[in-house]
C-alpha positions as CSV (number, residue, x, y, z in Angstrom):
1,M,96.1,84.3,112.0
2,K,93.5,85.1,109.2
3,K,91.0,87.9,110.1
4,N,87.8,88.3,108.0
5,I,87.1,92.0,106.7
6,Q,83.3,92.7,106.8
7,M,81.3,95.3,105.2
8,P,80.9,98.0,107.9
9,K,77.8,99.6,108.8
10,L,78.6,103.4,108.3
11,S,75.2,104.8,109.4
12,E,72.1,103.8,111.5
13,K,69.8,103.3,108.5
14,M,72.2,101.4,106.4
15,E,71.6,97.9,105.0
16,S,74.1,97.7,102.2
17,G,76.6,99.6,100.2
18,V,78.3,99.5,96.8
19,L,81.9,98.9,96.8
20,A,83.2,101.8,95.0
21,A,87.1,101.0,94.8
22,W,89.7,98.7,96.5
23,N,92.9,100.5,97.2
24,K,94.9,97.1,97.7
25,E,95.3,94.0,95.6
26,V,95.5,90.4,96.5
27,G,99.1,89.6,97.8
28,E,99.9,93.2,98.8
29,N,100.7,94.4,102.4
30,V,98.3,96.2,104.5
31,E,99.1,98.5,107.4
32,K,96.7,99.0,110.4
33,G,95.0,102.6,109.5
34,E,95.6,102.5,105.7
35,V,92.6,103.0,103.4
36,L,91.7,99.4,102.2
37,F,88.5,100.2,100.2
38,E,85.9,102.8,99.4
39,I,82.2,102.3,99.9
40,E,79.4,104.4,98.2
41,T,76.0,104.8,100.4
42,E,73.4,107.3,99.4
43,K,75.6,109.4,96.9
44,V,78.6,109.6,99.5
45,V,81.7,107.9,99.0
46,S,83.6,106.9,102.3
47,E,86.9,105.6,102.8
48,V,87.5,102.4,105.0
49,E,90.6,101.9,106.9
50,S,92.1,98.4,107.7
51,L,91.9,97.3,111.2
52,E,94.7,95.0,110.9
53,S,98.3,95.0,109.4
54,G,99.0,91.8,107.3
55,V,98.8,90.6,103.8
56,L,95.4,90.8,101.8
57,E,95.0,87.2,100.9
58,A,91.5,87.1,99.2
59,I,88.9,89.7,98.0
60,Y,85.3,88.3,97.5
61,F,83.6,91.2,95.6
62,E,84.5,93.7,93.0
63,A,83.9,97.3,92.5
64,G,80.4,98.0,91.8
65,D,78.9,95.2,93.7
66,E,76.3,95.9,96.3
67,I,77.3,94.3,99.5
68,K,75.2,93.7,102.5
69,V,76.4,95.1,106.1
70,D,78.5,92.4,107.8
71,D,79.1,90.3,104.7
72,I,82.7,88.9,104.5
73,I,84.3,91.1,101.8
74,A,88.0,90.2,102.0
75,V,90.5,88.4,104.6
76,I,93.8,89.5,105.7
77,N,96.6,87.2,106.9
78,C,97.9,88.8,109.8
79,D,100.9,86.1,110.5
């Protein structure tokens, strides 16, 4: 089963954030609770953990991209 990974809302006022870094590449295994990527908001960088275990199948944004909250940024294949 494929699961979409969305841009999280890290604060009440957050409307978008900048993707600071990916910690995984397409094709790599991801474990639930493992840091998947980092988001920069208002000069703070937050690590975002995966909510799923599986294989990172697709990445739709690159480091430096500004992304709106709830936009799909990646897909994990949980099969």
